[in-house]
N, C-alpha and C positions, 0 to 999 in steps of 0.2 A: 260707344256706350250701349247702343241697341244690340250690337253683335255680341258683346260680352254678356249682356243680360240673357240673350237667347241661349248662349252656351251654358250659362248657369242653370237656366230652367230645364234644358235638356239633360244635363247631368243629374239634376235633382229628380227628374222623372225616371231616369235609368236607375238611380240609387234606390228610390222607393220601390220600384218594381222588383229589383233584384233582392232587396231585403225581405220582401213579402214572398216571392216565388222560390228563392234559393233554398230556405229551410225545408219547404214542402217537397221540393224536388229531391233533396238529399235523403229524405225519408224513404223514398221509393226507388232510389238509385242503388242497384246492387254493387257491392264492392268488388273491384277487379283491377284492371290495369289503370295506373294513374294516367290522366289525360294532361298533356303538356303542350303549350303553345309558345313558339318562337316568333316574335313580332317586333315591329318598329322599323328601323332603317333597313333597307333591302341589301344587306351585306351578302356577298357571294357565298360565304360559308354557312349562312343561316340554315338553309335547307339541308346541307350536308351534316351539320351538327344535330339537326332534328332526326335524321336518318340514323345517326350513331346512337342517339338516345333510345330509339326504337329497339336497338340491340339489347337494351337493359329491360325490355318489357313494357316500356311506356307507349301509349298511343300518342305519338308526338307529330305535331303539324307545324307548318310555317305559314305565316300570313303577312302580306305587305299591301300597302295602299298605293305604292308607286314602285317602279322598277327602273334600274339603270340598263343601258344597252348591253351590259356584260352578260346578264342572265335574268330569266324570269321563271326559273325552275323552282317555284314555291308551291306548297299545297294550295294556298288560296292567293291569287293575284287579283286584287281589286282595283288596279290602276284605271281600268276603263270606267268603272262605276264612279270612282273618285272625281272624274272630270265633269260629271253631270252637275249643273249649277245648284239645284236645290238638294237633290239626293246626296250630292257630294258633301254638303255640310252636315246632313243628318247621319250619313253612313258610319262615321267613327263611333257615334253613340249607339247606333243599332248593333254594330259589331261588338262594342264593349258589353252591351247587355247580353248578347248571345254568348260571348266568350266567358262571362262570369258564370253563366248557367252550365256551360259545357266543360270548362277546363279547371284543373286543380293546381297546375303549376304554370307560371308565366316567366318567359325569358325576354329580357329587354337589353338593348345596348344603352350606353350611358347618355344618350342625347334625346330620346323621345319615347313615348309610349304609343298607345293606340289613338289617344286624343291629341289633336294638334295644339301646341302651345303658341301664343302670339309671338314668342321670341324663339329664334333659332337656337338649337342646342339646349332647350329647356323642356321641362316636363309640366304637365297639368297635374298638380298634386292631388286633385280630387279623384283621379283615376286610381292612384295607389291607396288612398284612404279607403276607397270602396273595396278594393281587392283585399286589403288587410282585414277590414271589418268582417268580411265573410270567410276569413281563414284561408285565403289562397297563398301558395308559396310564390315568392317573387325573387328572381335571380337576375343579376345584372352581369353583362359582359362588355368588354372594351373592344374597339377596333382601331383607335388611333386619334382621329380628329375629335372624337367625342370626349376625350379627356385631356387633350394636349393644350397647355396654357403657355403663353408667349414667354413670360419672365422665367418660368422653370426651364423651358426649352433652351433659351439663350444661355442659361447657366450650365448646360450639359457639356459645352465644349465649343471649340472653333468651328466645327462642322455641325450644323443642325438644320432642321427643316424650316425654321423661321428665317434663316439667313437671307433668302431671296423672295420672301413672301410678298406678292404684289398688292395684297389687300388684307391686312390684319383685321381680325374679327369676322371675316366672311367664310373662312375655310375651316376654322377650328373654334372651340369654345373660347380660347384665347385669353380672356380676362381671368386673372387669378381669383378675384373675389367671386365671379360667376362660377368658376370651377369649384370653389369651396362650398358654395351654396348648393350646387347640384349634388356634390358628394355627401353633404349633410343629409340631404333628402334621401339619397340612396342608402345611407347608413341607417336611417330611421325605418325605411320600409322594406329593405331587401334582406334576405337571408344571408347573401354573400355577393361579392363582386369578384369576378374572375378576370385576371389580367396576365400579361406576359410581355416579355421583351421591354422595349423602351416605355411601353404603357405602364409598367410598374413604377416608373418615376413619378407618375401623377396620382397613383392609387396605392399609397404605402400600406394600407390595411387590407389589400386584396389578397386573394388566394392565387399564388403565382406559379404553381407547378402542374397545371392541367394541360397546357399547350393545346389550344382549341382550334387549330387550323388543320384538321385531318384531310387526307386525300382519299377519295373513294376509288380505290384501285380496281373495283369491280364495275364501275360505271360503264354502261353500254357493253355489258358482258366482257369487260376487261379491255375493250378496244381503245377507249378514250386515252388511257395512259400506257399503252403499249410502248416500251422503251424504244427510243431512236438514238442510239449512242452516236456521238460525233465521229466523222470520218477523219482519219489521221493523214489524209492525202495532202502533202505539202505543196502540190502543184496548183492548188486552187486557193482563192482568197479565204481568210478566216472570216466567218459570218457571225457577227455579233447582233443579237436581237435584244431590243429594249422596248418595254410596254408601259410607258408612263401614263397614269391617269391625270396627273398634274406635273408638268415638267419642272416647275420651279421648286417643288418639294423633293423630287427624286434626283436632282443634280444632272438632268439631261444635257444641259449646256456644257458641263465639264466633259461628258462623254463625247459629245459631238466635236468639241474643239480638239480633244486628244486624238480622235480618229482621223480628223482632217490633217493634223500634224503628221501622224504616222503615214497616211497616204501620200502626203507631200514628200516624205522621205523615200517613197517607193515601196513601202510594206504592203503586201497584198491583204487588205483587210476591208470588209464592207460592214455597213450599219444598216439594219432594217428596223424601223420604228413601227410599233403596233399601237395604233390609237383608234378609239371609237369602233372597236370590233367586238362581236359577241365572243363569249368564252370559247365556243367551239371553233370559230374562225381563227381566234388567236392561237389556239392549240395547234392548228395545222401549220401556222407560221413558226411556232416554237420548234416544231419537228425539223425544220430546215436549219436550225441554228447550230453553230459549233459551241457557242457560249452564250449565256443569257445574263444580261446586266439588269439587276433589280433596281438599286438605288445607291447613292453614295453620300447622302446627307442625314437621313432620318436616324440611322444608327441601329436599325433592326430590319430584318427582311419582311416582305409581305407574302401574300398567298402565291404570287407569281413564282417566288423561289421554291415553294413547296411543289407546285405543278412542274416546274422545270426539272427539279431533282427526280420527280416521279417519271419523267420522260427520259431520264438518263443524261441530262445536260449539265455541264459545269455552270456554276453560278457565281457571279461577281456581285458583292454586296458589302456595304459598310456596316459592320457589327461593332457598336461602341464598346460593349462589355460582354465578350463571348462567354466567359465563365458564368456570368449571371443570367444572360438572356437566352442562351441556347440549351436545349435538352440534349444531354450527353455531348457536350461541345467538342471533345476530342475526336468523336466519330463524325462530326458534321464537316463535310468537305467544302463548305462555302468559302470562297476566296475573299478574305477581308479586304475591302477596297474603298478606302476614303478617296476623295478627289485627287490627293497628291500621290496616289498609288496606281491610278488607272493606267498610266502609260507603262509602268513596269510590269504590271500583270498582263496586259495585252501583248507586250513584246515577248514575255516569257511563253505565253500560250502559242503565239505565232511561231516561235523558234523551237518549241518542244511539243509538237502536235500529238505525240503519244500520250501526253498528260490528259488530253481531252477525254479520251475513252476511259482512262483510269478514274478521273474525277467524276465522270458521268455514272460509272458503275458504283462508285462509293455513294453518290447521291441517291441512286435508286435503292441501294441497300439500306441507307439511312431512313428513307421514307417507309420502306417495308418493315423495318424493325421498330420504328417509334411513332410514325405519323399516319397509320392506317385508321379507318373507322373503328376497328376492333381495339386498337391500342388506346385511342382517345376514350372510347366507351369504358374501358377498364379504369382509366385515371378519373373519369367522371364518377363512376360507381364508387370508387374509394372516397371521393369528396362528399358524395351524397350520404354515404354511411357516417362520415364524420359530422355532417350537418344534421343527421337524424331525419332525413326525408326519404 
């Protein structure tokens, strides 16, 4: 009770300060580039999307209160400050105050804002009320577990990411009623919600054609994604690389079981699992792959597939509805691989090594043509024009 009262008091203090200072600040602030902040869950592509928005002329930053081991490449990483006992509690409110006075546009995922809600995958509505009251633009994006509900997922088909979930309600928003409540809040305060792939199944009113997982091919002066096309040498084992963040959602056990079976038959094939590695460490391992296995249950690819294609690697992944989920699906070389197709696909790649290089080059071309920062920025610009922002 005391904690809830403390949070209410702090939000009231922030709101009163903002409502007094913001109009005065706006009077003296010269009009120029829009200031945009991407914040909330530390998703890997957040900082990349902010960089793409800068191509449109915005002063675009990214801010997180915690980071995963994958990356910490954000404009503002406050994870160290967040761990301090007293300041950690006050920090989100201080940042909210600062952000209200500094930024014009706010980007959130569908599971949290700057303020921490007492419930996982929920918002503190007071934050959005304040932003809306002072005329800020609020845009929502999806990444997967922030919108995925169990009943809807199980209805998608035989293979789905809830099939082997070890602890429902811990990894996704899960409950349909909770999901509806969150989306009602998003509809009330957001200008739009952008979604793609299987995430569109849970966000029927979202904008679906922006495809917001671009690859920064110029990162590290172009070295990060220098293509490493597979070797067609049939005298060495086929190297399969798989990088699951959660094995039970990605169908890792199906892959391991299949590869053990093929190895038992004498097929030269190896599996390398990449877990709890930074993005830069993982990329070095991806370079050694002949083929990269994304997942076989969710029904849509992740950012791993984007990076794999940028590196010139063939990708195995289950795509539930290719014509609906993929951008220019006829040009996308991802090998559609549900669990019951893993063995056939691996056998074919092992026996037809020349396909590896062909698929790798098609993937690189696909990324260059449709999924660069520049192409994402053009799609985003078109949507901004339609939204009138």
